[in-house]
Each structure stands twice: as structure tokens, then as C-alpha cells.
FIMAR-774822 format. One record per atom (N, C-alpha, C, CB): residue number from 1; residue in one letter; chain; atom name; x, y, z. Coordinates in Angstrom, 3 decimals. Last residue first. Glycine has a CB too. Example, Ala and Ser with C-alpha at 12.3 -4.5 7.8 and 13.67 -1.06 7.14 Angstrom:
BEGIN
REC  resi  resn  chain  name        px        py        pz
REC     2     S      A     N    12.850    -2.250     7.080
REC     2     S      A    CA    13.670    -1.060     7.140
REC     2     S      A     C    12.900     0.030     7.870
REC     2     S      A    CB    14.084    -0.598     5.725
REC     1     A      A     N    13.190    -5.690     7.800
REC     1     A      A    CA    12.300    -4.500     7.800
REC     1     A      A     C    13.200    -3.300     7.800
REC     1     A      A    CB    11.308    -4.473     9.046
END
This chain:
BEGIN
REC  resi  resn  chain  name        px        py        pz
REC    78     S      A     N    -3.672     7.253     7.820
REC    78     S      A    CA    -3.975     7.428     9.247
REC    78     S      A     C    -3.400     6.279    10.042
REC    78     S      A    CB    -5.495     7.528     9.484
REC    77     S      A     N    -1.911     8.733     5.215
REC    77     S      A    CA    -2.286     7.482     5.857
REC    77     S      A     C    -2.560     7.765     7.341
REC    77     S      A    CB    -1.162     6.397     5.682
REC    76     F      A     N    -1.504    10.364     2.101
REC    76     F      A    CA    -1.939    10.410     3.490
REC    76     F      A     C    -2.308     9.023     3.994
REC    76     F      A    CB    -3.124    11.356     3.645
REC    75     T      A     N    -0.827    10.553    -0.583
REC    75     T      A    CA     0.105     9.840     0.292
REC    75     T      A     C    -0.316     9.836     1.753
REC    75     T      A    CB     1.468    10.445     0.176
REC    74     I      A     N    -2.902    12.010    -1.725
REC    74     I      A    CA    -2.590    10.671    -2.240
REC    74     I      A     C    -1.746     9.890    -1.255
REC    74     I      A    CB    -1.865    10.765    -3.582
REC    73     Y      A     N    -2.733    14.439    -0.303
REC    73     Y      A    CA    -3.952    13.618    -0.233
REC    73     Y      A     C    -3.653    12.189    -0.662
REC    73     Y      A    CB    -5.070    14.218    -1.121
REC    72     N      A     N    -0.250    15.423    -1.062
REC    72     N      A    CA    -0.499    15.108     0.341
REC    72     N      A     C    -1.712    14.202     0.491
REC    72     N      A    CB    -0.697    16.390     1.149
REC    71     I      A     N    -0.793    15.841    -3.780
REC    71     I      A    CA     0.191    14.831    -3.396
REC    71     I      A     C     0.016    14.452    -1.933
REC    71     I      A    CB     1.620    15.339    -3.649
REC    70     D      A     N    -2.678    17.924    -3.577
REC    70     D      A    CA    -3.036    16.656    -4.226
REC    70     D      A     C    -2.073    15.540    -3.839
REC    70     D      A    CB    -3.053    16.823    -5.749
REC    69     F      A     N    -1.231    20.038    -2.360
REC    69     F      A    CA    -2.333    19.400    -1.646
REC    69     F      A     C    -2.685    18.045    -2.251
REC    69     F      A    CB    -3.558    20.304    -1.653
REC    68     N      A     N     2.151    20.553    -2.248
REC    68     N      A    CA     1.073    20.278    -3.186
REC    68     N      A     C    -0.020    19.482    -2.469
REC    68     N      A    CB     1.601    19.504    -4.430
REC    67     E      A     N     4.144    20.546    -0.458
REC    67     E      A    CA     3.318    21.756    -0.485
REC    67     E      A     C     2.126    21.587    -1.427
REC    67     E      A    CB     4.160    22.970    -0.914
REC    66     S      A     N     4.514    17.434     1.316
REC    66     S      A    CA     4.635    18.263     0.130
REC    66     S      A     C     3.785    19.523     0.275
REC    66     S      A    CB     4.223    17.475    -1.122
REC    65     Q      A     N     6.369    16.012     3.892
REC    65     Q      A    CA     5.105    16.609     3.495
REC    65     Q      A     C     5.342    17.569     2.336
REC    65     Q      A    CB     4.441    17.339     4.686
REC    64     G      A     N     8.452    13.137     3.285
REC    64     G      A    CA     8.266    14.526     3.674
REC    64     G      A     C     6.932    15.052     3.166
REC    64     G      A    CB     9.412    15.389     3.146
REC    63     I      A     N     7.771     9.849     4.440
REC    63     I      A    CA     8.055    10.783     3.351
REC    63     I      A     C     7.792    12.187     3.863
REC    63     I      A    CB     7.189    10.474     2.080
REC    62     W      A     N     8.415     6.650     5.658
REC    62     W      A    CA     8.278     8.068     5.979
REC    62     W      A     C     8.639     8.888     4.751
REC    62     W      A    CB     9.173     8.459     7.188
REC    61     T      A     N     6.560     3.808     5.232
REC    61     T      A    CA     7.673     4.554     4.662
REC    61     T      A     C     7.452     6.023     4.987
REC    61     T      A    CB     7.796     4.321     3.114
REC    60     E      A     N     5.606     0.677     6.520
REC    60     E      A    CA     5.502     2.129     6.568
REC    60     E      A     C     6.754     2.756     5.987
REC    60     E      A    CB     5.275     2.616     8.008
REC    59     T      A     N     3.762    -2.226     5.844
REC    59     T      A    CA     5.046    -1.549     5.751
REC    59     T      A     C     4.824    -0.049     5.742
REC    59     T      A    CB     5.818    -1.993     4.495
REC    58     A      A     N     1.671    -4.076     6.068
REC    58     A      A    CA     1.701    -2.878     6.911
REC    58     A      A     C     3.067    -2.200     6.940
REC    58     A      A    CB     1.293    -3.234     8.316
REC    57     D      A     N     1.087    -6.199     4.456
REC    57     D      A    CA     2.247    -6.342     5.339
REC    57     D      A     C     2.445    -5.125     6.235
REC    57     D      A    CB     3.499    -6.578     4.518
REC    56     G      A     N    -2.216    -7.548     4.120
REC    56     G      A    CA    -1.208    -6.517     3.868
REC    56     G      A     C    -0.056    -6.674     4.838
REC    56     G      A    CB    -1.818    -5.109     3.986
REC    55     L      A     N    -4.495    -9.613     2.446
REC    55     L      A    CA    -3.562    -9.488     3.558
REC    55     L      A     C    -2.535    -8.432     3.190
REC    55     L      A    CB    -2.877   -10.853     3.889
REC    54     T      A     N    -7.886   -10.041     1.555
REC    54     T      A    CA    -6.613    -9.379     1.320
REC    54     T      A     C    -5.781    -9.364     2.598
REC    54     T      A    CB    -6.834    -7.949     0.806
REC    53     E      A     N   -10.185   -11.384     2.287
REC    53     E      A    CA    -9.788   -11.422     0.880
REC    53     E      A     C    -8.416   -10.843     0.621
REC    53     E      A    CB   -10.785   -10.692     0.056
REC    52     T      A     N   -11.622   -13.405     4.783
REC    52     T      A    CA   -10.667   -12.337     4.470
REC    52     T      A     C   -10.197   -12.484     3.027
REC    52     T      A    CB    -9.454   -12.368     5.445
REC    51     D      A     N   -13.273   -15.303     5.830
REC    51     D      A    CA   -13.649   -14.731     4.531
REC    51     D      A     C   -12.768   -13.547     4.136
REC    51     D      A    CB   -15.105   -14.292     4.560
REC    50     E      A     N   -12.452   -15.951     8.365
REC    50     E      A    CA   -12.063   -16.856     7.286
REC    50     E      A     C   -12.436   -16.335     5.898
REC    50     E      A    CB   -12.701   -18.200     7.503
REC    49     Y      A     N   -12.618   -14.734    10.860
REC    49     Y      A    CA   -12.253   -13.923     9.701
REC    49     Y      A     C   -11.832   -14.793     8.512
REC    49     Y      A    CB   -11.125   -12.959    10.069
REC    48     G      A     N   -13.024   -15.964    13.310
REC    48     G      A    CA   -14.175   -15.742    12.439
REC    48     G      A     C   -13.893   -14.901    11.215
REC    48     G      A    CB   -15.250   -15.106    13.206
REC    47     A      A     N   -10.910   -16.706    14.827
REC    47     A      A    CA   -11.596   -15.483    15.233
REC    47     A      A     C   -12.783   -15.152    14.341
REC    47     A      A    CB   -10.628   -14.329    15.232
REC    46     E      A     N    -9.926   -18.915    13.458
REC    46     E      A    CA   -10.559   -19.134    14.761
REC    46     E      A     C   -11.330   -17.913    15.243
REC    46     E      A    CB    -9.512   -19.510    15.790
REC    45     I      A     N    -8.804   -17.559    11.281
REC    45     I      A    CA    -9.919   -18.492    11.061
REC    45     I      A     C   -10.670   -18.718    12.372
REC    45     I      A    CB    -9.404   -19.848    10.488
REC    44     F      A     N    -6.764   -16.115    12.519
REC    44     F      A    CA    -7.787   -15.427    11.732
REC    44     F      A     C    -9.021   -16.313    11.599
REC    44     F      A    CB    -7.241   -15.043    10.334
REC    43     E      A     N    -5.161   -18.101    13.659
REC    43     E      A    CA    -5.893   -17.197    14.552
REC    43     E      A     C    -6.990   -16.434    13.810
REC    43     E      A    CB    -4.929   -16.208    15.208
REC    42     R      A     N    -3.877   -19.237    11.500
REC    42     R      A    CA    -4.922   -20.021    12.167
REC    42     R      A     C    -5.789   -19.120    13.049
REC    42     R      A    CB    -4.293   -21.153    13.013
REC    41     P      A     N    -3.376   -16.891     8.827
REC    41     P      A    CA    -2.973   -17.481    10.113
REC    41     P      A     C    -4.153   -18.202    10.760
REC    41     P      A    CB    -2.425   -16.390    11.068
REC    40     L      A     N    -3.626   -17.543     5.378
REC    40     L      A    CA    -4.268   -16.998     6.575
REC    40     L      A     C    -3.735   -17.669     7.834
REC    40     L      A    CB    -5.788   -17.169     6.492
REC    39     F      A     N    -2.664   -18.653     3.070
REC    39     F      A    CA    -1.725   -17.879     3.872
REC    39     F      A     C    -2.331   -17.307     5.158
REC    39     F      A    CB    -1.177   -16.761     3.045
REC    38     E      A     N    -4.774   -19.901     1.809
REC    38     E      A    CA    -3.549   -20.675     2.012
REC    38     E      A     C    -2.590   -19.970     2.977
REC    38     E      A    CB    -2.854   -20.921     0.670
REC    37     E      A     N    -6.620   -17.878     1.440
REC    37     E      A    CA    -6.856   -18.864     2.490
REC    37     E      A     C    -5.614   -19.694     2.797
REC    37     E      A    CB    -7.994   -19.777     2.092
REC    36     V      A     N    -5.794   -16.556    -0.863
REC    36     V      A    CA    -5.525   -15.941     0.437
REC    36     V      A     C    -5.675   -16.956     1.570
REC    36     V      A    CB    -6.465   -14.752     0.669
REC    35     F      A     N    -6.691   -18.391    -2.882
REC    35     F      A    CA    -5.289   -17.997    -2.757
REC    35     F      A     C    -4.960   -17.468    -1.367
REC    35     F      A    CB    -4.951   -16.948    -3.794
REC    34     G      A     N    -9.411   -18.858    -3.152
REC    34     G      A    CA    -8.602   -19.835    -2.432
REC    34     G      A     C    -7.162   -19.432    -2.203
REC    34     G      A    CB    -8.622   -21.104    -3.156
REC    33     P      A     N    -9.728   -17.113    -6.215
REC    33     P      A    CA   -10.389   -17.798    -5.089
REC    33     P      A     C    -9.471   -18.851    -4.470
REC    33     P      A    CB   -11.706   -18.459    -5.557
REC    32     L      A     N    -7.109   -14.662    -6.798
REC    32     L      A    CA    -7.925   -15.797    -7.231
REC    32     L      A     C    -8.554   -16.479    -6.029
REC    32     L      A    CB    -7.082   -16.803    -8.035
REC    31     P      A     N    -7.351   -11.247    -5.537
REC    31     P      A    CA    -6.676   -12.527    -5.770
REC    31     P      A     C    -7.652   -13.614    -6.208
REC    31     P      A    CB    -5.945   -12.971    -4.512
REC    30     K      A     N    -7.988    -8.187    -7.154
REC    30     K      A    CA    -8.516    -9.207    -6.256
REC    30     K      A     C    -7.844   -10.550    -6.567
REC    30     K      A    CB   -10.067    -9.317    -6.391
REC    29     L      A     N    -7.339    -6.162    -8.846
REC    29     L      A    CA    -6.277    -6.684    -7.992
REC    29     L      A     C    -6.757    -7.760    -7.024
REC    29     L      A    CB    -5.654    -5.561    -7.219
REC    28     E      A     N    -7.803    -4.914   -11.820
REC    28     E      A    CA    -8.527    -5.824   -10.931
REC    28     E      A     C    -7.475    -6.543   -10.092
REC    28     E      A    CB    -9.435    -6.851   -11.742
REC    27     L      A     N    -7.124    -1.523   -12.568
REC    27     L      A    CA    -6.645    -2.891   -12.420
REC    27     L      A     C    -7.537    -3.678   -11.476
REC    27     L      A    CB    -5.206    -2.902   -11.915
REC    26     F      A     N    -7.885     1.104   -12.540
REC    26     F      A    CA    -8.418     0.263   -13.605
REC    26     F      A     C    -7.990    -1.203   -13.498
REC    26     F      A    CB    -7.990     0.810   -14.934
REC    25     E      A     N    -6.559     2.331   -10.494
REC    25     E      A    CA    -8.017     2.417   -10.499
REC    25     E      A     C    -8.636     1.465   -11.516
REC    25     E      A    CB    -8.457     3.842   -10.792
REC    24     F      A     N    -3.871     2.137   -11.094
REC    24     F      A    CA    -4.430     1.170   -10.157
REC    24     F      A     C    -5.956     1.219   -10.098
REC    24     F      A    CB    -3.863     1.408    -8.780
REC    23     L      A     N    -3.564     4.400   -12.760
REC    23     L      A    CA    -3.430     3.055   -13.303
REC    23     L      A     C    -4.089     2.022   -12.397
REC    23     L      A    CB    -1.959     2.711   -13.504
REC    22     P      A     N    -3.720     6.627   -11.099
REC    22     P      A    CA    -4.784     6.385   -12.080
REC    22     P      A     C    -4.739     4.970   -12.659
REC    22     P      A    CB    -4.684     7.397   -13.208
REC    21     S      A     N    -1.281     6.072    -9.486
REC    21     S      A    CA    -2.625     6.174    -8.923
REC    21     S      A     C    -3.733     5.952    -9.956
REC    21     S      A    CB    -2.801     7.524    -8.285
REC    20     L      A     N     1.212     6.239   -10.698
REC    20     L      A    CA     0.535     4.950   -10.667
REC    20     L      A     C    -0.904     5.012   -10.172
REC    20     L      A    CB     1.300     4.015    -9.811
REC    19     F      A     N     1.965     8.990   -10.465
REC    19     F      A    CA     1.987     8.316   -11.757
REC    19     F      A     C     1.136     7.043   -11.759
REC    19     F      A    CB     3.419     7.980   -12.140
REC    18     V      A     N     1.790     9.460    -7.715
REC    18     V      A    CA     0.966    10.253    -8.637
REC    18     V      A     C     0.867     9.548    -9.988
REC    18     V      A    CB     1.553    11.679    -8.815
REC    17     A      A     N     3.712     7.603    -6.841
REC    17     A      A    CA     2.337     7.531    -6.350
REC    17     A      A     C     1.391     8.279    -7.282
REC    17     A      A    CB     2.241     8.101    -4.928
REC    16     W      A     N     6.049     8.511    -8.093
REC    16     W      A    CA     5.491     7.221    -8.487
REC    16     W      A     C     4.049     7.071    -8.016
REC    16     W      A    CB     6.342     6.086    -7.930
REC    15     T      A     N     6.304    10.965    -6.715
REC    15     T      A    CA     6.201    10.937    -8.179
REC    15     T      A     C     5.577     9.631    -8.643
REC    15     T      A    CB     7.586    11.125    -8.829
REC    14     C      A     N     6.586    10.100    -4.064
REC    14     C      A    CA     5.427    10.913    -4.456
REC    14     C      A     C     5.226    10.902    -5.964
REC    14     C      A    CB     5.594    12.353    -3.966
REC    13     F      A     N     9.062     8.739    -4.248
REC    13     F      A    CA     7.854     8.046    -3.822
REC    13     F      A     C     6.605     8.796    -4.277
REC    13     F      A    CB     7.845     7.878    -2.302
REC    12     N      A     N    10.777    10.847    -5.040
REC    12     N      A    CA    10.592     9.670    -5.899
REC    12     N      A     C     9.310     8.924    -5.545
REC    12     N      A    CB    11.797     8.725    -5.779
REC    11     R      A     N    10.561    12.554    -2.815
REC    11     R      A    CA    10.143    13.021    -4.141
REC    11     R      A     C     9.901    11.845    -5.086
REC    11     R      A    CB    11.202    13.965    -4.735
REC    10     S      A     N    11.625    10.830    -0.804
REC    10     S      A    CA    10.275    11.367    -0.701
REC    10     S      A     C     9.754    11.817    -2.063
REC    10     S      A    CB    10.242    12.532     0.285
REC     9     V      A     N    14.229    10.460    -1.700
REC     9     V      A    CA    13.344     9.296    -1.592
REC     9     V      A     C    11.895     9.757    -1.542
REC     9     V      A    CB    13.687     8.450    -0.337
REC     8     T      A     N    15.077    13.149    -1.446
REC     8     T      A    CA    15.101    12.474    -2.746
REC     8     T      A     C    14.177    11.263    -2.748
REC     8     T      A    CB    16.531    12.044    -3.103
REC     7     S      A     N    14.802    13.612     1.301
REC     7     S      A    CA    14.007    14.409     0.362
REC     7     S      A     C    13.978    13.765    -1.025
REC     7     S      A    CB    14.568    15.835     0.266
REC     6     T      A     N    16.664    11.811     2.371
REC     6     T      A    CA    15.240    11.646     2.660
REC     6     T      A     C    14.383    12.412     1.658
REC     6     T      A    CB    14.928    12.114     4.083
REC     5     S      A     N    19.204    10.850    -0.027
REC     5     S      A    CA    18.662    11.696     1.038
REC     5     S      A     C    17.172    11.438     1.209
REC     5     S      A    CB    18.916    13.186     0.735
REC     4     A      A     N    20.468     7.522    -0.489
REC     4     A      A    CA    19.878     8.756    -1.013
REC     4     A      A     C    19.318     9.557     0.161
REC     4     A      A    CB    18.757     8.450    -2.073
REC     3     A      A     N    21.264     4.989     0.069
REC     3     A      A    CA    22.245     6.060     0.248
REC     3     A      A     C    21.775     7.373    -0.376
REC     3     A      A    CB    23.582     5.651    -0.358
REC     2     T      A     N    19.442     3.008     0.187
REC     2     T      A    CA    19.815     3.490    -1.141
REC     2     T      A     C    20.894     4.565    -1.100
REC     2     T      A    CB    18.600     4.026    -1.849
REC     1     M      A     N    19.222     2.485     2.912
REC     1     M      A    CA    19.417     1.390     1.993
REC     1     M      A     C    19.933     1.874     0.636
REC     1     M      A    CB    18.123     0.629     1.820
END
């Protein structure tokens, strides 16, 4: 999409992850009451998950493994 190499995208992603990580620790990111319920699929409610507070889009981005342990820890996903 950006016509940049994989290593460049990887370095940019890791840089922003390291930069924003401490910031997100102090932000209250919980949505307002009732906001998530408007977007919950009917199947969630029928399965008993009507108290869900967060929905994620599960987007995956491949990045190269860094030699820096701290960066690998921040960007690790199982």
C-alpha cells in the first residue's frame, strides 16, 4: 500500500509502538455506556455475551523480529 519495504514498515511500526506504549497506559479508553451494544452482533447477545465492553477488528500486521528484546515484547502477539 505504501510502496515501502517490509523492513521500513517494520521499523516505523516498532518506533510508534515504543513511543505510544507509555501514553496508552494513562488513557481511559473504555467506551461510553451503551456505545458497544449498538454494534454487537445478534449472535453475541444470544450466546450470553451482552456485557461485552470492547470489540476489536483483529487486524494483523507482519513486522520483522527485532534484536531488541523490549521491542519484541511490546509487539508480541499470540
